[in-house]
N, CA, C, O and the ligand as a Tripos MOL2 file, in Angstrom:
@<TRIPOS>MOLECULE
protein
  269   267    68     0     0
PROTEIN
NO_CHARGES

@<TRIPOS>ATOM
      1 N          51.0510  -55.7930  -16.9720 N.3       1 MET1
      2 CA         49.9730  -55.0400  -17.6030 C.3       1 MET1
      3 C          50.0890  -53.5590  -17.2580 C.2       1 MET1
      4 O          50.3160  -53.1940  -16.1050 O.2       1 MET1
      5 N          49.9290  -52.7100  -18.2780 N.am      2 LYS2
      6 CA         50.0500  -51.2630  -18.0920 C.3       2 LYS2
      7 C          48.9060  -50.7430  -17.2210 C.2       2 LYS2
      8 O          47.7470  -51.1020  -17.4300 O.2       2 LYS2
      9 N          49.2380  -49.8980  -16.2450 N.am      3 GLN3
     10 CA         48.1950  -49.3880  -15.3560 C.3       3 GLN3
     11 C          48.0800  -47.8720  -15.4140 C.2       3 GLN3
     12 O          47.1140  -47.2980  -14.9120 O.2       3 GLN3
     13 N          49.0700  -47.2220  -16.0290 N.am      4 ILE4
     14 CA         49.0500  -45.7640  -16.1040 C.3       4 ILE4
     15 C          48.6910  -45.3290  -17.5270 C.2       4 ILE4
     16 O          49.3130  -45.7520  -18.5010 O.2       4 ILE4
     17 N          47.6910  -44.4910  -17.6160 N.am      5 TYR5
     18 CA         47.2390  -43.9950  -18.9100 C.3       5 TYR5
     19 C          47.2760  -42.4750  -18.8640 C.2       5 TYR5
     20 O          47.2620  -41.8830  -17.7840 O.2       5 TYR5
     21 N          47.3240  -41.8440  -20.0260 N.am      6 ILE6
     22 CA         47.2730  -40.3840  -20.1000 C.3       6 ILE6
     23 C          45.9040  -39.9950  -20.6410 C.2       6 ILE6
     24 O          45.4740  -40.4840  -21.6850 O.2       6 ILE6
     25 N          45.2310  -39.1140  -19.9190 N.am      7 CYS7
     26 CA         43.9220  -38.6310  -20.3640 C.3       7 CYS7
     27 C          44.1180  -37.7650  -21.6040 C.2       7 CYS7
     28 O          44.9010  -36.8160  -21.5770 O.2       7 CYS7
     29 N          43.4150  -38.0820  -22.6870 N.am      8 ASN8
     30 CA         43.5270  -37.3000  -23.9150 C.3       8 ASN8
     31 C          42.8440  -35.9410  -23.7920 C.2       8 ASN8
     32 O          43.0640  -35.0550  -24.6180 O.2       8 ASN8
     33 N          42.0140  -35.7780  -22.7620 N.am      9 GLY9
     34 CA         41.3070  -34.5110  -22.5900 C.3       9 GLY9
     35 C          42.1330  -33.4640  -21.8790 C.2       9 GLY9
     36 O          42.1720  -32.3120  -22.3100 O.2       9 GLY9
     37 N          42.7970  -33.8440  -20.7900 N.am     10 CYS10
     38 CA         43.5070  -32.8590  -19.9700 C.3      10 CYS10
     39 C          44.9910  -33.1810  -19.8120 C.2      10 CYS10
     40 O          45.7420  -32.3720  -19.2660 O.2      10 CYS10
     41 N          45.4190  -34.3370  -20.2790 N.am     11 GLY11
     42 CA         46.8350  -34.6880  -20.2210 C.3      11 GLY11
     43 C          47.3000  -35.2270  -18.8760 C.2      11 GLY11
     44 O          48.4770  -35.5430  -18.7050 O.2      11 GLY11
     45 N          46.3750  -35.3310  -17.9180 N.am     12 LYS12
     46 CA         46.7510  -35.8640  -16.6060 C.3      12 LYS12
     47 C          46.9470  -37.3680  -16.6720 C.2      12 LYS12
     48 O          46.3800  -38.0530  -17.5230 O.2      12 LYS12
     49 N          47.7670  -37.8650  -15.7490 N.am     13 LYS13
     50 CA         47.9580  -39.3050  -15.6530 C.3      13 LYS13
     51 C          46.7480  -39.9430  -14.9860 C.2      13 LYS13
     52 O          46.1910  -39.4010  -14.0310 O.2      13 LYS13
     53 N          46.3600  -41.0740  -15.4910 N.am     14 ILE14
     54 CA         45.2790  -41.8480  -14.8830 C.3      14 ILE14
     55 C          45.9090  -43.1180  -14.3300 C.2      14 ILE14
     56 O          46.5060  -43.9030  -15.0670 O.2      14 ILE14
     57 N          45.7670  -43.3050  -13.0290 N.am     15 ASN15
     58 CA         46.2310  -44.5510  -12.4230 C.3      15 ASN15
     59 C          45.0820  -45.5610  -12.4780 C.2      15 ASN15
     60 O          44.1190  -45.4710  -11.7170 O.2      15 ASN15
     61 N          45.2050  -46.5040  -13.3780 N.am     16 GLY16
     62 CA         44.1340  -47.4640  -13.6060 C.3      16 GLY16
     63 C          43.8040  -48.3340  -12.4100 C.2      16 GLY16
     64 O          42.7440  -48.9570  -12.3580 O.2      16 GLY16
     65 N          44.7250  -48.3740  -11.4390 N.am     17 LYS17
     66 CA         44.4660  -49.1860  -10.2470 C.3      17 LYS17
     67 C          43.5980  -48.4380   -9.2500 C.2      17 LYS17
     68 O          42.8910  -49.0510   -8.4490 O.2      17 LYS17
     69 N          43.6530  -47.0860   -9.3010 N.am     18 GLU18
     70 CA         42.9680  -46.2910   -8.2860 C.3      18 GLU18
     71 C          41.7770  -45.5070   -8.8040 C.2      18 GLU18
     72 O          40.9050  -45.1160   -8.0270 O.2      18 GLU18
     73 N          41.7290  -45.2710  -10.1150 N.am     19 GLN19
     74 CA         40.5870  -44.5340  -10.6300 C.3      19 GLN19
     75 C          40.0500  -45.1890  -11.9020 C.2      19 GLN19
     76 O          40.7740  -45.8080  -12.6810 O.2      19 GLN19
     77 N          38.7600  -45.0170  -12.0600 N.am     20 ASP20
     78 CA         38.1190  -45.5490  -13.2500 C.3      20 ASP20
     79 C          38.2330  -44.5140  -14.3660 C.2      20 ASP20
     80 O          38.4230  -43.3300  -14.0870 O.2      20 ASP20
     81 N          38.1230  -44.9270  -15.5830 N.am     21 PHE21
     82 CA         38.3190  -44.0260  -16.7160 C.3      21 PHE21
     83 C          37.6100  -44.5970  -17.9350 C.2      21 PHE21
     84 O          37.1300  -45.7310  -17.9280 O.2      21 PHE21
     85 N          37.5610  -43.7810  -18.9770 N.am     22 LEU22
     86 CA         36.9500  -44.2190  -20.2350 C.3      22 LEU22
     87 C          38.0460  -44.6220  -21.2100 C.2      22 LEU22
     88 O          39.0280  -43.9010  -21.3870 O.2      22 LEU22
     89 N          37.8740  -45.7630  -21.8320 N.am     23 HIS23
     90 CA         38.8040  -46.2050  -22.8610 C.3      23 HIS23
     91 C          38.0080  -46.4800  -24.1230 C.2      23 HIS23
     92 O          37.1120  -47.3240  -24.1230 O.2      23 HIS23
     93 N          38.3290  -45.7770  -25.1920 N.am     24 VAL24
     94 CA         37.6240  -45.9790  -26.4540 C.3      24 VAL24
     95 C          38.6060  -46.4760  -27.5010 C.2      24 VAL24
     96 O          39.6730  -45.8960  -27.7020 O.2      24 VAL24
     97 N          38.2320  -47.5430  -28.1530 N.am     25 GLN25
     98 CA         39.0290  -48.0690  -29.2500 C.3      25 GLN25
     99 C          38.0810  -48.3010  -30.4170 C.2      25 GLN25
    100 O          37.0980  -49.0330  -30.3010 O.2      25 GLN25
    101 N          38.3850  -47.6800  -31.5230 N.am     26 LYS26
    102 CA         37.4700  -47.7590  -32.6650 C.3      26 LYS26
    103 C          38.2320  -48.0480  -33.9490 C.2      26 LYS26
    104 O          39.1410  -47.3140  -34.3370 O.2      26 LYS26
    105 N          37.8440  -49.1170  -34.5820 N.am     27 GLU27
    106 CA         38.4140  -49.4460  -35.8810 C.3      27 GLU27
    107 C          37.4320  -48.9540  -36.9330 C.2      27 GLU27
    108 O          36.3440  -49.5050  -37.0960 O.2      27 GLU27
    109 N          37.8370  -47.9020  -37.6460 N.am     28 TRP28
    110 CA         36.9410  -47.3070  -38.6420 C.3      28 TRP28
    111 C          36.8980  -48.1760  -39.8790 C.2      28 TRP28
    112 O          37.9110  -48.7190  -40.3190 O.2      28 TRP28
    113 N          35.7240  -48.2940  -40.4220 N.am     29 GLY29
    114 CA         35.5360  -49.1950  -41.5500 C.3      29 GLY29
    115 C          35.3440  -48.4840  -42.8800 C.2      29 GLY29
    116 O          35.5790  -47.2840  -43.0220 O.2      29 GLY29
    117 N          34.9190  -49.2600  -43.8180 N.am     30 TYR30
    118 CA         34.8140  -48.8420  -45.2110 C.3      30 TYR30
    119 C          33.9080  -47.6290  -45.4090 C.2      30 TYR30
    120 O          34.1840  -46.7900  -46.2670 O.2      30 TYR30
    121 N          32.8380  -47.5250  -44.6330 N.am     31 PHE31
    122 CA         31.8710  -46.4450  -44.8440 C.3      31 PHE31
    123 C          32.2250  -45.1930  -44.0640 C.2      31 PHE31
    124 O          31.3420  -44.4290  -43.6750 O.2      31 PHE31
    125 N          33.4930  -44.9830  -43.8360 N.am     32 SER32
    126 CA         33.9620  -43.7610  -43.1900 C.3      32 SER32
    127 C          35.1200  -43.2120  -44.0070 C.2      32 SER32
    128 O          35.6280  -43.8680  -44.9160 O.2      32 SER32
    129 N          35.5280  -41.9870  -43.6610 N.am     33 SER33
    130 CA         36.6860  -41.4240  -44.3690 C.3      33 SER33
    131 C          37.9870  -41.8270  -43.6870 C.2      33 SER33
    132 O          39.0720  -41.4070  -44.0910 O.2      33 SER33
    133 N          37.8620  -42.6550  -42.6380 N.am     34 LYS34
    134 CA         39.0450  -43.1310  -41.9000 C.3      34 LYS34
    135 C          39.2390  -44.6290  -42.0880 C.2      34 LYS34
    136 O          39.7160  -45.3280  -41.1940 O.2      34 LYS34
    137 N          38.8660  -45.0980  -43.2480 N.am     35 ASP35
    138 CA         38.8830  -46.5250  -43.5340 C.3      35 ASP35
    139 C          40.1890  -47.1820  -43.0850 C.2      35 ASP35
    140 O          41.2790  -46.7360  -43.4450 O.2      35 ASP35
    141 N          40.0630  -48.2300  -42.3070 N.am     36 MET36
    142 CA         41.1890  -49.0480  -41.8370 C.3      36 MET36
    143 C          42.0650  -48.3550  -40.7880 C.2      36 MET36
    144 O          43.1870  -48.7940  -40.5370 O.2      36 MET36
    145 N          41.5680  -47.2880  -40.1810 N.am     37 GLU37
    146 CA         42.3330  -46.6350  -39.1050 C.3      37 GLU37
    147 C          41.8120  -47.1090  -37.7560 C.2      37 GLU37
    148 O          40.6060  -47.2180  -37.5370 O.2      37 GLU37
    149 N          42.7380  -47.3840  -36.8700 N.am     38 LEU38
    150 CA         42.3560  -47.7670  -35.5140 C.3      38 LEU38
    151 C          42.5910  -46.5630  -34.6050 C.2      38 LEU38
    152 O          43.7280  -46.1150  -34.4570 O.2      38 LEU38
    153 N          41.5500  -46.0440  -34.0070 N.am     39 HIS39
    154 CA         41.6490  -44.8830  -33.1180 C.3      39 HIS39
    155 C          41.4770  -45.3410  -31.6760 C.2      39 HIS39
    156 O          40.6530  -46.2060  -31.3790 O.2      39 HIS39
    157 N          42.2640  -44.7510  -30.7890 N.am     40 GLU40
    158 CA         42.1920  -45.1380  -29.3890 C.3      40 GLU40
    159 C          42.4370  -43.9090  -28.5240 C.2      40 GLU40
    160 O          43.3520  -43.1300  -28.7930 O.2      40 GLU40
    161 N          41.6230  -43.7350  -27.4860 N.am     41 PHE41
    162 CA         41.8820  -42.6430  -26.5500 C.3      41 PHE41
    163 C          41.3450  -42.9670  -25.1660 C.2      41 PHE41
    164 O          40.5040  -43.8460  -24.9800 O.2      41 PHE41
    165 N          41.8720  -42.2110  -24.2000 N.am     42 TYR42
    166 CA         41.4770  -42.3790  -22.8030 C.3      42 TYR42
    167 C          40.9500  -41.0530  -22.2830 C.2      42 TYR42
    168 O          41.4350  -39.9940  -22.6810 O.2      42 TYR42
    169 N          39.9700  -41.1020  -21.4050 N.am     43 LEU43
    170 CA         39.4860  -39.8900  -20.7460 C.3      43 LEU43
    171 C          39.3290  -40.1780  -19.2610 C.2      43 LEU43
    172 O          38.8200  -41.2270  -18.8680 O.2      43 LEU43
    173 N          39.7770  -39.2240  -18.4350 N.am     44 CYS44
    174 CA         39.5190  -39.3400  -17.0000 C.3      44 CYS44
    175 C          38.0370  -39.0490  -16.7660 C.2      44 CYS44
    176 O          37.3380  -38.5920  -17.6700 O.2      44 CYS44
    177 N          37.5700  -39.3130  -15.5600 N.am     45 GLU45
    178 CA         36.1330  -39.1510  -15.2920 C.3      45 GLU45
    179 C          35.6940  -37.6970  -15.4680 C.2      45 GLU45
    180 O          34.5960  -37.4250  -15.9550 O.2      45 GLU45
    181 N          36.5620  -36.7690  -15.0670 N.am     46 GLU46
    182 CA         36.2530  -35.3400  -15.2000 C.3      46 GLU46
    183 C          36.0390  -34.9510  -16.6700 C.2      46 GLU46
    184 O          35.0800  -34.2560  -17.0060 O.2      46 GLU46
    185 N          36.9370  -35.4060  -17.5250 N.am     47 CYS47
    186 CA         36.8320  -35.0890  -18.9550 C.3      47 CYS47
    187 C          35.6700  -35.8310  -19.5940 C.2      47 CYS47
    188 O          35.0560  -35.3360  -20.5390 O.2      47 CYS47
    189 N          35.3720  -37.0090  -19.0810 N.am     48 TYR48
    190 CA         34.2040  -37.7480  -19.5610 C.3      48 TYR48
    191 C          32.9350  -36.9350  -19.2820 C.2      48 TYR48
    192 O          32.0550  -36.8390  -20.1370 O.2      48 TYR48
    193 N          32.8480  -36.3510  -18.0790 N.am     49 ASP49
    194 CA         31.6880  -35.5280  -17.7360 C.3      49 ASP49
    195 C          31.5860  -34.3150  -18.6570 C.2      49 ASP49
    196 O          30.4880  -33.9120  -19.0420 O.2      49 ASP49
    197 N          32.7580  -33.7230  -19.0140 N.am     50 LYS50
    198 CA         32.7540  -32.5890  -19.9440 C.3      50 LYS50
    199 C          32.2460  -33.0190  -21.3120 C.2      50 LYS50
    200 O          31.4970  -32.2970  -21.9690 O.2      50 LYS50
    201 N          32.6660  -34.2030  -21.7250 N.am     51 LEU51
    202 CA         32.2240  -34.7310  -23.0180 C.3      51 LEU51
    203 C          30.7100  -34.9130  -23.0230 C.2      51 LEU51
    204 O          30.0390  -34.5640  -23.9930 O.2      51 LEU51
    205 N          30.1790  -35.4610  -21.9360 N.am     52 LEU52
    206 CA         28.7380  -35.6950  -21.8650 C.3      52 LEU52
    207 C          27.9650  -34.3840  -21.9260 C.2      52 LEU52
    208 O          26.8600  -34.3320  -22.4670 O.2      52 LEU52
    209 N          28.5540  -33.3220  -21.3670 N.am     53 SER53
    210 CA         27.8370  -32.0500  -21.2970 C.3      53 SER53
    211 C          27.6450  -31.4200  -22.6750 C.2      53 SER53
    212 O          26.8040  -30.5340  -22.8260 O.2      53 SER53
    213 N          28.4060  -31.8580  -23.6860 N.am     54 VAL54
    214 CA         28.2220  -31.3010  -25.0310 C.3      54 VAL54
    215 C          27.3660  -32.1900  -25.9320 C.2      54 VAL54
    216 O          27.1040  -31.8500  -27.0860 O.2      54 VAL54
    217 N          26.9390  -33.3210  -25.3990 N.am     55 LEU55
    218 CA         26.0900  -34.1980  -26.2010 C.3      55 LEU55
    219 C          24.6590  -33.6770  -26.2230 C.2      55 LEU55
    220 O          24.1510  -33.1710  -25.2220 O.2      55 LEU55
    221 N          24.0400  -33.8060  -27.3450 N.am     56 GLU56
    222 CA         22.6540  -33.3470  -27.5150 C.3      56 GLU56
    223 C          21.6870  -34.2470  -26.7330 C.2      56 GLU56
    224 O          20.7710  -33.7600  -26.0710 O.2      56 GLU56
    225 N          21.9000  -35.5350  -26.8170 N.am     57 ILE57
    226 CA         21.0410  -36.5170  -26.1380 C.3      57 ILE57
    227 C          21.8400  -37.1130  -24.9720 C.2      57 ILE57
    228 O          22.9600  -37.5820  -25.1710 O.2      57 ILE57
    229 N          21.2900  -37.0990  -23.7940 N.am     58 PRO58
    230 CA         22.0370  -37.6820  -22.6540 C.3      58 PRO58
    231 C          22.3160  -39.1700  -22.8660 C.2      58 PRO58
    232 O          21.5490  -39.8740  -23.5220 O.2      58 PRO58
    233 N          23.4250  -39.6280  -22.3000 N.am     59 VAL59
    234 CA         23.7530  -41.0420  -22.4380 C.3      59 VAL59
    235 C          22.7600  -41.8840  -21.6480 C.2      59 VAL59
    236 O          22.1340  -41.4050  -20.7020 O.2      59 VAL59
    237 N          22.6260  -43.1250  -22.0430 N.am     60 LYS60
    238 CA         21.7630  -44.0640  -21.3390 C.3      60 LYS60
    239 C          22.4760  -44.5200  -20.0850 C.2      60 LYS60
    240 O          23.6160  -44.9810  -20.1540 O.2      60 LYS60
    241 N          21.8410  -44.4010  -18.9680 N.am     61 ILE61
    242 CA         22.4590  -44.7970  -17.6980 C.3      61 ILE61
    243 C          21.5920  -45.8530  -17.0210 C.2      61 ILE61
    244 O          20.3830  -45.6820  -16.8610 O.2      61 ILE61
    245 N          22.2320  -46.9380  -16.6330 N.am     62 GLU62
    246 CA         21.5320  -47.9990  -15.9150 C.3      62 GLU62
    247 C          22.3200  -48.3690  -14.6860 C.2      62 GLU62
    248 O          23.5500  -48.3030  -14.6820 O.2      62 GLU62
    249 N          21.6270  -48.7510  -13.6590 N.am     63 GLU63
    250 CA         22.3070  -49.2470  -12.4590 C.3      63 GLU63
    251 C          22.8570  -50.6360  -12.7560 C.2      63 GLU63
    252 O          22.1820  -51.4750  -13.3520 O.2      63 GLU63
    253 N          24.1040  -50.8630  -12.3250 N.am     64 VAL64
    254 CA         24.7110  -52.1700  -12.5280 C.3      64 VAL64
    255 C          24.7340  -52.8910  -11.1820 C.2      64 VAL64
    256 O          25.2290  -52.3670  -10.1840 O.2      64 VAL64
    257 N          24.1970  -54.0790  -11.1830 N.am     65 THR65
    258 CA         24.2060  -54.8650   -9.9520 C.3      65 THR65
    259 C          25.4750  -55.6950   -9.8990 C.2      65 THR65
    260 O          25.7820  -56.4400  -10.8300 O.2      65 THR65
    261 N          26.2070  -55.5620   -8.8040 N.am     66 GLU66
    262 CA         27.4560  -56.3260   -8.6510 C.3      66 GLU66
    263 C          27.1580  -57.8120   -8.6290 C.2      66 GLU66
    264 O          26.1890  -58.2540   -8.0130 O.2      66 GLU66
    265 N          28.0030  -58.5810   -9.3090 N.am     67 VAL67
    266 CA         27.8080  -60.0460   -9.3430 C.3      67 VAL67
    267 C          28.6000  -60.6860   -8.2060 C.2      67 VAL67
    268 O          28.5780  -61.9070   -8.0490 O.2      67 VAL67
    269 ZN         41.0930  -35.6310  -18.1790 Zn       68 ZN68
@<TRIPOS>BOND
     1     1     2 1
     2     2     3 1
     3     3     4 2
     4     3     5 am
     5     5     6 1
     6     6     7 1
     7     7     8 2
     8     7     9 am
     9     9    10 1
    10    10    11 1
    11    11    12 2
    12    11    13 am
    13    13    14 1
    14    14    15 1
    15    15    16 2
    16    15    17 am
    17    17    18 1
    18    18    19 1
    19    19    20 2
    20    19    21 am
    21    21    22 1
    22    22    23 1
    23    23    24 2
    24    23    25 am
    25    25    26 1
    26    26    27 1
    27    27    28 2
    28    27    29 am
    29    29    30 1
    30    30    31 1
    31    31    32 2
    32    31    33 am
    33    33    34 1
    34    34    35 1
    35    35    36 2
    36    35    37 am
    37    37    38 1
    38    38    39 1
    39    39    40 2
    40    39    41 am
    41    41    42 1
    42    42    43 1
    43    43    44 2
    44    43    45 am
    45    45    46 1
    46    46    47 1
    47    47    48 2
    48    47    49 am
    49    49    50 1
    50    50    51 1
    51    51    52 2
    52    51    53 am
    53    53    54 1
    54    54    55 1
    55    55    56 2
    56    55    57 am
    57    57    58 1
    58    58    59 1
    59    59    60 2
    60    59    61 am
    61    61    62 1
    62    62    63 1
    63    63    64 2
    64    63    65 am
    65    65    66 1
    66    66    67 1
    67    67    68 2
    68    67    69 am
    69    69    70 1
    70    70    71 1
    71    71    72 2
    72    71    73 am
    73    73    74 1
    74    74    75 1
    75    75    76 2
    76    75    77 am
    77    77    78 1
    78    78    79 1
    79    79    80 2
    80    79    81 am
    81    81    82 1
    82    82    83 1
    83    83    84 2
    84    83    85 am
    85    85    86 1
    86    86    87 1
    87    87    88 2
    88    87    89 am
    89    89    90 1
    90    90    91 1
    91    91    92 2
    92    91    93 am
    93    93    94 1
    94    94    95 1
    95    95    96 2
    96    95    97 am
    97    97    98 1
    98    98    99 1
    99    99   100 2
   100    99   101 am
   101   101   102 1
   102   102   103 1
   103   103   104 2
   104   103   105 am
   105   105   106 1
   106   106   107 1
   107   107   108 2
   108   107   109 am
   109   109   110 1
   110   110   111 1
   111   111   112 2
   112   111   113 am
   113   113   114 1
   114   114   115 1
   115   115   116 2
   116   115   117 am
   117   117   118 1
   118   118   119 1
   119   119   120 2
   120   119   121 am
   121   121   122 1
   122   122   123 1
   123   123   124 2
   124   123   125 am
   125   125   126 1
   126   126   127 1
   127   127   128 2
   128   127   129 am
   129   129   130 1
   130   130   131 1
   131   131   132 2
   132   131   133 am
   133   133   134 1
   134   134   135 1
   135   135   136 2
   136   135   137 am
   137   137   138 1
   138   138   139 1
   139   139   140 2
   140   139   141 am
   141   141   142 1
   142   142   143 1
   143   143   144 2
   144   143   145 am
   145   145   146 1
   146   146   147 1
   147   147   148 2
   148   147   149 am
   149   149   150 1
   150   150   151 1
   151   151   152 2
   152   151   153 am
   153   153   154 1
   154   154   155 1
   155   155   156 2
   156   155   157 am
   157   157   158 1
   158   158   159 1
   159   159   160 2
   160   159   161 am
   161   161   162 1
   162   162   163 1
   163   163   164 2
   164   163   165 am
   165   165   166 1
   166   166   167 1
   167   167   168 2
   168   167   169 am
   169   169   170 1
   170   170   171 1
   171   171   172 2
   172   171   173 am
   173   173   174 1
   174   174   175 1
   175   175   176 2
   176   175   177 am
   177   177   178 1
   178   178   179 1
   179   179   180 2
   180   179   181 am
   181   181   182 1
   182   182   183 1
   183   183   184 2
   184   183   185 am
   185   185   186 1
   186   186   187 1
   187   187   188 2
   188   187   189 am
   189   189   190 1
   190   190   191 1
   191   191   192 2
   192   191   193 am
   193   193   194 1
   194   194   195 1
   195   195   196 2
   196   195   197 am
   197   197   198 1
   198   198   199 1
   199   199   200 2
   200   199   201 am
   201   201   202 1
   202   202   203 1
   203   203   204 2
   204   203   205 am
   205   205   206 1
   206   206   207 1
   207   207   208 2
   208   207   209 am
   209   209   210 1
   210   210   211 1
   211   211   212 2
   212   211   213 am
   213   213   214 1
   214   214   215 1
   215   215   216 2
   216   215   217 am
   217   217   218 1
   218   218   219 1
   219   219   220 2
   220   219   221 am
   221   221   222 1
   222   222   223 1
   223   223   224 2
   224   223   225 am
   225   225   226 1
   226   226   227 1
   227   227   228 2
   228   227   229 am
   229   229   230 1
   230   230   231 1
   231   231   232 2
   232   231   233 am
   233   233   234 1
   234   234   235 1
   235   235   236 2
   236   235   237 am
   237   237   238 1
   238   238   239 1
   239   239   240 2
   240   239   241 am
   241   241   242 1
   242   242   243 1
   243   243   244 2
   244   243   245 am
   245   245   246 1
   246   246   247 1
   247   247   248 2
   248   247   249 am
   249   249   250 1
   250   250   251 1
   251   251   252 2
   252   251   253 am
   253   253   254 1
   254   254   255 1
   255   255   256 2
   256   255   257 am
   257   257   258 1
   258   258   259 1
   259   259   260 2
   260   259   261 am
   261   261   262 1
   262   262   263 1
   263   263   264 2
   264   263   265 am
   265   265   266 1
   266   266   267 1
   267   267   268 2
@<TRIPOS>SUBSTRUCTURE
     1 MET1         2 RESIDUE 1 A MET
     2 LYS2         6 RESIDUE 1 A LYS
     3 GLN3        10 RESIDUE 1 A GLN
     4 ILE4        14 RESIDUE 1 A ILE
     5 TYR5        18 RESIDUE 1 A TYR
     6 ILE6        22 RESIDUE 1 A ILE
     7 CYS7        26 RESIDUE 1 A CYS
     8 ASN8        30 RESIDUE 1 A ASN
     9 GLY9        34 RESIDUE 1 A GLY
    10 CYS10       38 RESIDUE 1 A CYS
    11 GLY11       42 RESIDUE 1 A GLY
    12 LYS12       46 RESIDUE 1 A LYS
    13 LYS13       50 RESIDUE 1 A LYS
    14 ILE14       54 RESIDUE 1 A ILE
    15 ASN15       58 RESIDUE 1 A ASN
    16 GLY16       62 RESIDUE 1 A GLY
    17 LYS17       66 RESIDUE 1 A LYS
    18 GLU18       70 RESIDUE 1 A GLU
    19 GLN19       74 RESIDUE 1 A GLN
    20 ASP20       78 RESIDUE 1 A ASP
    21 PHE21       82 RESIDUE 1 A PHE
    22 LEU22       86 RESIDUE 1 A LEU
    23 HIS23       90 RESIDUE 1 A HIS
    24 VAL24       94 RESIDUE 1 A VAL
    25 GLN25       98 RESIDUE 1 A GLN
    26 LYS26      102 RESIDUE 1 A LYS
    27 GLU27      106 RESIDUE 1 A GLU
    28 TRP28      110 RESIDUE 1 A TRP
    29 GLY29      114 RESIDUE 1 A GLY
    30 TYR30      118 RESIDUE 1 A TYR
    31 PHE31      122 RESIDUE 1 A PHE
    32 SER32      126 RESIDUE 1 A SER
    33 SER33      130 RESIDUE 1 A SER
    34 LYS34      134 RESIDUE 1 A LYS
    35 ASP35      138 RESIDUE 1 A ASP
    36 MET36      142 RESIDUE 1 A MET
    37 GLU37      146 RESIDUE 1 A GLU
    38 LEU38      150 RESIDUE 1 A LEU
    39 HIS39      154 RESIDUE 1 A HIS
    40 GLU40      158 RESIDUE 1 A GLU
    41 PHE41      162 RESIDUE 1 A PHE
    42 TYR42      166 RESIDUE 1 A TYR
    43 LEU43      170 RESIDUE 1 A LEU
    44 CYS44      174 RESIDUE 1 A CYS
    45 GLU45      178 RESIDUE 1 A GLU
    46 GLU46      182 RESIDUE 1 A GLU
    47 CYS47      186 RESIDUE 1 A CYS
    48 TYR48      190 RESIDUE 1 A TYR
    49 ASP49      194 RESIDUE 1 A ASP
    50 LYS50      198 RESIDUE 1 A LYS
    51 LEU51      202 RESIDUE 1 A LEU
    52 LEU52      206 RESIDUE 1 A LEU
    53 SER53      210 RESIDUE 1 A SER
    54 VAL54      214 RESIDUE 1 A VAL
    55 LEU55      218 RESIDUE 1 A LEU
    56 GLU56      222 RESIDUE 1 A GLU
    57 ILE57      226 RESIDUE 1 A ILE
    58 PRO58      230 RESIDUE 1 A PRO
    59 VAL59      234 RESIDUE 1 A VAL
    60 LYS60      238 RESIDUE 1 A LYS
    61 ILE61      242 RESIDUE 1 A ILE
    62 GLU62      246 RESIDUE 1 A GLU
    63 GLU63      250 RESIDUE 1 A GLU
    64 VAL64      254 RESIDUE 1 A VAL
    65 THR65      258 RESIDUE 1 A THR
    66 GLU66      262 RESIDUE 1 A GLU
    67 VAL67      266 RESIDUE 1 A VAL
    68 ZN68       269 GROUP 0 **** ****
């Protein structure tokens, strides 16, 4: 299984074994101009924070209890 990813925001390597990261995979559908396109990208935590800072509405954050 692949463990090294490239952050699409800054181009740095993300070691999936040592750091957490954002992985987005989106299959665009009929009601978009990207019909039938599969988009995928990775962001390191730093770039994720930058992304959040440009959002108008803050993301929903909940505490996760370990199982
Ligand atoms: Zn990054």
